[in-house]
N, C-alpha and C positions, 0 to 999 in steps of 0.2 A: 611632882614627878618629872623628870624631865621627858618632851618631848618627842626628840626621835630613839626606836626603837630598834628590837631585833627582829626578824621576818616569825618568830617564833613568839614572843611575847605579841606582835598588835595581829596575832593570827589565832589568838587565843582570847582573845572575845570581841563582840558583834556590835558594830556601830551603828548608830541610827541614821546615819548619812556617810558615804562611802565617796571617798572625791579621786577620781584619778587623776592625777598632775595638779602638781605642787608647783605649778606658773603665776604667774601674774592673780591669773580670776583665782585658779584654785585656794592662792592664801589667803586673799579678799572674803571667799565662801569660809572657809576656816576659819577664817576672825569672828567675823557674821555670825552663822551659823555656833558658835560655841561662846556667843554670850551672855545665853541660857546654860546654868552650869547642869544642869539637867541634862541635856543635848548634848549626843555623843560622836563623838566626829573625826575619822581616821584618815589619813591623806594619804597619798603611795605618791611617790616619785621618785621620775629613774634620777635624776642626776643627783648633787649633792649640797649641803650647806656648804655655800661658801660666802657666808653674808660677813665675815671677817678678811676676806680674803682680801689683801690691795689693789689689785688689779679691779676688782667688782666696786672697790667703798672710790677709788680717784677717777673721776669723770677723762679723764686723755688716757688711760691705760683701755679704754675701750679698743682702739685699736687692737691691741695686741691679742684680746683674747678673740676676736672674728676668727673663725678658722681654727681653733686653738681648743682639741677635743674636749678637754678638762672641763671649758665653758662651753662649745658648742656645739649643735645637733649638726649643723653643717653642709646642709644637704646640693642636691644641686641638681639644677633643671633638666630637661633632655634636651635635647639639639633644639634651638626656636630656630624654625623655620625663617620668620622676619625679622632674624640678622644674622642672616647669610650662617646657621649652624651654631651658633655663639652660647654656650651652657651658664647659666647664671645661678648664682652659688646662691642662697640662702640663709642667711648665721638664724637663730633660734636657741634661745637660750637653756641652755642642759644643768638647771642649779633650781633650790629653794629659789622663787622670785621670777622664775622660767627671763623670759627675753627681756622685760624690766631690769634686768638686772644686767646686759651685755650692751643696752643699745645706746644711744648716741645721745639721749636724756634731753633730747630737747620736749619743753610742753605746748604743744596748738593743741585746739579742739578744732572740735567739726562744726560744720556752720549749719544755722537753726536749718534754713531747708534740707540740708543733707539729710537731719533729724527729721522734719514733715515729710520728705518720703517715705520712708520707712512703716510710715502709718498708714498712706495712702496705697497703700502695695500688700495692704492685707492685715497688718499688724497694730492692732488696737493696744492702743495704752504709753502706745514708742513712739514720742517723738519728740521736740524740742524742749519743749515743756516742763515733761515728764520724766527728760530725764536730766537738766540742769538741774538739781538740787541733788542727785549723784555725782554731778562734776564738784559737787563745794561740797558735798559730805567726806570724799577722797582727798581733798587739798587743805592741804594748807600755806598759803600764802606769803612767803616771809622778806618780799621783797630786795631791795639791795641792798647792799653794808655803805653807811653812810658819807666812809669817801671816795665810792662809786660815783666820781660828778662827772665824767663825759659821754652821760647816755643822753636820750631823749626821752628816757621813758614817761618820765612825769607830764609831758604834753599828750600820753598816750593810754599809758596804764590807772582802769580806774578798782581800788582796792573793791569798793561792794559787790563787783561781780564775780568775785574771786570764796572761793571758799576761805575759811581762819582758822582751824579748831580739827581738820582731819587727818589723818595720818601721815600722809607723804608731801612731804617739802617741797614749795619750789620757791627757787628764788634764780638771782641775780648773779653771773658768777664775777666774783672780786675781779678775773681779770682778761686783757682783751690784746692782742695783737695792733698792730696800726693796722693793718686789713681791715680787721673786723670792725674798727671804729669808724674806717671811713666808711660803712655799709650805709646807714641812715640818712649821715647827709649825701650820698651822693643817691639813694634812694628819691630823696626831694629835690637834689639839682634835675631831676629827671621825672620830677609832678608827679612822683608816688610816693608821697608822705601820710602816713597814719591816716584812717577816720575815725579810728576809734580805738578801745581795747579789743585785739583779735579775739581776746575771749568771751566777747557779746553777740556772737553768732554770725553776725554782719558786716566786721568792719575788711577792710582791705589797706594796702601799703604794705612799702617796709620795715622791717621790724627788727629789734634786739629782741630775743624773744625769753625768757625764764626757762631755768634746768628744773629736770627736778633733782632738786641739790638741796640740801640745808646751808643755810646763810651762816650759821655760825664757823663749824666744821669745812664747808664745800669739798661736801660728802656725797655721794650717792644717797638719792632717799628714792628707796624702790621694794615692791613686797617682801623684800626677802627681810629689811632690817624694818620695817614701819611695820605689816600686819602680821609680819610671825616671829620678829627677833622677843620681842619688849611681854607678848605671850604665852611664847612656847611650853612656860611652867602651870597651863592650867587643869585642872586632870581630867577634863575632858574633850583636851587635843591631842589627836593621836599621830603621829607622822616615821614614815619609813620612808628614810633616803633609798638612791641605790638600786631601785624594782623597779622592774620595767610589767607594768599591765600587760594582760594578754588579752584577756577579752572581757567581756561583761559576759555574768553567769545570769540565766533565767529559770524561773518557776513560769512553766508553761501551762500546767495543771486548775491555777488559779482563777482568771479570765477570758475574755476572751482576748483582751491585753497582754501583749507580752508583761508580767515583773520582775524587774531587775533584783537579786536576793541579795548579789556580790561579785566578786572579781576576781579573775583569774591571775597572777601575776609571781612572775620569777626572781630572785636577786641568786647571784653567782650559779647561773644554772640550773640552778633550785624550784622546781616550783611551790607553790605554797596557793590559798585559797583564805582572805577577807569574804567576811561577810556584811550582811545592812539588813537594817527592818524595817528600815524608811523609807530611803530615794540610794538611789545611784544617780554620781553628776559626772557626764565627760568633759574636762578641763584641759585637754592635750595639744588646743591652739588649731590652727588652720594647718596645718600640714598633719596633726597626731591624731585629733579629732576625730574628722573622717576614716582614719585605719583601725582607727578602733570600735568604729562603731561595724565595716564592710567583717573583721576578722570574728567582731560576734553574730553576725548573722546578718545586717542591718546592713543593704546595698543594694546593687543591680544585681539581680539573678547572675547574669551571664559574665560579669565578673568576679563572684561568689565561686561559682560552677565551674570556671575555669583553673581554682584554689582548691577545689575539693571542699569549700566550706558552705554546707549547709543553708540554707534560705532560711529565715524567719521572718525579715521582712522587706520586700521587692519594692527597694524605695529608689530610683537611678537617678535623685537628685544626689545622693549622700557623694560627696567629694567635689561634685559642680561647683560652681558660679564662682571658681577663684577667680582674688582678683587684687591686688595691685600695682600702686602708682610705679607706672613707666619713669625712667629718671635717665637722663645723661649730664656728665658738666665738661668742660671746657679749660684743658691748666693754660696756664696762662705764669708767665716767668718773674717773678715778683724782682725790685729793684737791691744790686748787693749793699746788706746791712737790713733786710727788712727781716723779721725776728718771723718764722714759719713753726707750723708742730710735727717739720720733720730735723728739729733740734732731737723730738726724745729719739731717735735713732743713730746720736752721737753719744755714746756712754759716758763723755768729760762733760756732756750740759745734759744728759737725765741728770746723773749727779748733782748738777748747779743744781736743778729745776728742782729737783728734792729736797736741798738742805732750803730754798726758800719754800719748800711749803711743812716742813716740816717745823720751819719755824715762827711764819705767821700763816699759815693755810691762805696761801693766796699762790699764784705764778702759775706757767703753764698748763705744770698736774691741772690744775682747778675749770680749765677752759673746755670748748668743745664746738660742733656749730649752734651758735644759738644767733645768729644774724638771713633772716630769709624776709622773705617778699609774697603776699596772700596777693594774686592778679587775675584779673577777668581776663580771658582772650583779649578782648580789645584795648585794654590799655599796655601790651606790651608791641601794638604792634601800627607803625607809622602813620602821618594822620593820612596816607593815599589808600594805607590798605587795613582800613577799621572797617568794610564791610566786606569783609574775607570770612570774620565766622562765618556767617549767615550763608558765602557762596559758598563755600566749604563745604557746613550741614545740607544741602540742597542739590551739591552734585554726588556727595557720598553716602547720603545717610537716606536709608528707605527702608525706615520696620515695618510697611509691610511684608519686606522676606523674611522677616525674622519667625524660623520654626521648633527655637523651643520653646517651651507654657512658660509663660510670663517674662521672658526678655526683652517681651516688645513695650511691657509696661515701666519696666526697666530704664534702655536705652530711651524714652519719650521722657524721662526723669529730670534724666543727661541733659539731654541734648537741651530740653526748655534751659538749663543753666550753663550750655556750651557758652552757647550766644546772646548772654545777659552781663549785660560790661558790667553791673553790679554784682554777678559772685563770682567768686574765687573758681580761676579752673586750669591755675599756676602756681608752684610753691617754687621757689627759685631763693639758692643762699650762696654764702660762701665760704669753704671750705679752705683755712689760709696752712696746706701742705698735701701732700698725701694719703696720710698716715698709714704707710708701709715701710718698711722695710728696705733701702736701697739694697743693688746685689753688691757685692765685696767690692773693697778700690772706690763706689760710686757712692753720688752723696747727691738726694733729692733736694732742692728748691722751686718748687711750684706750687702754687697755690690755683683754687677751681672755683670755678663760678658755673654752677649748676643747679635743675632743678628737675622735678617731674609735672604730671600731667596727672592733674588731682579725680578727675571724674572720666577716667578711659572705658573706654565699649569692649573690647576687648579682655573675652572667657576665658578661663584655664581648669584646669580639673587636676585632681589627689587623689589616687586612688593608691591601692593594694597591689602590692608587684609578686608576692608569695604569699603565703599561710602564713609565715612566721614573724614575730612580731622583733624581730631583730632586723628583719630589713626595714631600712627604708620605703617610705613608699615611694611611687614613681609620680612626678610631677611635671605638667606643660600648660606654667602661665599663659601660652598663647600670645606671649609679649609681643605687642603692636598687630595682629591678623585683624584688627579691624586696622581700614585704611584712614579714618577719623585721626585714630591714636596717631599714627604719623604723621599728619599733618602738623600737630598742637605739639608733638615735643620737637620736631622743627623749629617749627616759629621760634616757640621759650629758648633752642638752643641755640640758633641765631641772635633773637635778643641780648643773650649774655655778651655779646662783645658792645651793646653799647651802654650794660652795666661797665664794661672793663676800659671804654673811653671814655669816660664822664670821671668828670675830679668831682671832688678830690680821689676816687681809685685810681685815677688810670696817672696822680705821681705818684705811686708804691710800686707801678710798676714799669718795668723796660719798656723803652719803644712807647710811653702812654697806655700801653694795657694790650699794642696787638701784636708782641711777640708770646710766639706757644713754646714750648720746646721741641729741639728740630723732628720730630719722628711724627708731627702733626703739619698736618699741608695747611695752605690759606687756607680759610673756612669764609664759603661765601655756598650759596644755596649748589650748587655743582658738586659740593664737596662733602656734606652736609651728612650723608646719606655715608660717608663712608664712616666718620667718625661714628652716628649713632651705633652704628653695627660693631664696631670697636670699641668704645667704650661707653656703650649703654650699661648701665647697675639694677639691681634691686634697691628700691628706696626701705625694704622691710615690713611693710606698712599689706601685710597680706590678711586676709578676711574673706567671709562668703561661701567656704565649703561644707557648710552645716547651717545655709539656709535659713533665717528665720519669716519665712511666709506659708501660704498657704500653697496645702501639695502639690494641686496640680497647678501649681505656678512655677512650681521649684521650689517647694520646700523641703527641710527637714525634718528640723521643729517648730510648735504653735507659738503664738506670744507670752505663751508659758514656760518657754522652752523647749518644751516634755518632748520628744522622738513619736516619730508619731506613730501608731501602735503600740508605743507603749505605758503601760499603766505609770513607772515611776521612772523615767529614765532619764535626767536630761539633760545638756548638753551647752555652757555658761563659759565662751571664752568668745575672742573679735571671729569666728571662723562665724558661728550663729548673725554678724549682720549683712545683710541682703543684699546690701551699694555701699561702694567705697565713700567714702567721706572727705574733706579736705585735711589738710594736716596730718602731726604724726595720729598713731591711731594708739599708743599706750596709754592716754586717755581714758578715747571711746573705752577699750577694754577696761580701765577702773570704773568707768559711770555703768556699763554690763553687769560687771561684777557687784557693785552696787546694788543695784535693781534689781536683778538677782537672787540677792540674798532677803531681801524682801517679798520677793512674790513666792517663795521656797517659804520662810515666815509667816506671811499669811493664805497659806493653804496645809498649814499645819497647825491645832488647837495647843499645842506646847508653848508658841511663842505668842500665846495673846498677851503676853505684858510684857514681850518686845519693845521695842526702840526703835519702828520702824518710819519713816519719815514721808512716806507716798503710798501707805497702803491703804 
């Protein structure tokens, strides 16, 4: 039977497992739990099935999807106090597959120490070695096409550290602009060549990264078309789209702990109830999962009371510990004749690149943000400033002043990495084009070099602003609220000038990499704050709002991802990550969900004959 259902059909049966959210993590869970035919799973997703949508499939159309309500929740922050009142948008995928369907498809991974720190914070069984098998489990590394011979990937890619038979394809784009091809030689010229495969959890340097992409088709490989589409006919998998979860339903008469028995949801304004017999799993992502918990009566009692919601579990940690990678790019003007992604917004050139793709599955539409560098703070500083990280930390960081439970332990771990020359603290990269449609009568012709701080100390929050699930939650990332974050981002922005003025990159840019668009002043120590205030952006790497930690240290879920105070309610998505990691977080979300599936299987005798890899 087809898994997509009407609300009447969906609510006509009960499910062993009911999943609130069919995003990246939700579809991984749905796939793995239905591997056993006797186990039934229901998935409730607010977005649509856009698996076959051309904009989802072709990489460079990622720019078209962000901000488009068909694909994107398009959240917006409150004005940021440390960014001169700037509101920062936050794109989140609104479809089966969630943000894995609209992200920039770059495949990077957390470091060994990032994940080991999770266990140090009190999460037994969550460390690099325990998660490494799950990174391999989701990945099918396919490498590069034979004709791609202008990259140095053979110098650092080690196939054995990658997965070779997972659902999600990773491969190298078949097309790169001259600006992209100049990236790794330029980093080598700066002495920042790769020292290993970035998948190994310790390496640093400048890379061309794989993408979440099928090598043969050069199309996006994501949760929707890999974990769901090939398996949607399973008779024990049931999915409803266009359905917004309102709250979790509890039976409070069974035990001292709350027992989740179902979900309230709406379709076209009409309310429905879905029932669960074993577990309810919240997989709404870092923005929506805390909202669902608070609407269900789990959260800070003061916030819940404000909106007339009965407090079932008073846990002020819900929605707190929000973390993101703060980033800022520096625009440069390419030489005349250099190809940039801005051609996507020229109708004639878009038609040309479409024909190129249709003919041989290559060309600009198959490209993306693929060139990055994972670097420590000391690596980006000149020889006379190598002591700056330790000096700034001494001046601006004092863990004794921490007042929130568990925050001292978190930040102490982060500061240790910030001053370690062998630990990444920045990711910088190049975007050969602005990625937005120019104003009528104008033409964009820029490229960016920009990046983010990998281990920021600032913490924000996301909370409900009404009792209506249709209202977006309020979120305040509090970007750069910790002064150390600003100092790190400032150095990262200034370092981008070293890249632009170093050959071969400099030979492709006007003024040998010194010319910016007219609106930008000369960039230096005194003007960089203005650029950060106007050019700041999210990295779309949000996590932490339902943190996995001991409750007295800021936790919402335990090491089995069960919500404190409940018997059978779990949260499974990036919101459970207690501490930010280096790189992009899509790979992290896949690994979390794969591990969570095995944890759930291990807790249920029905899966005794299953195929857990690390139970």
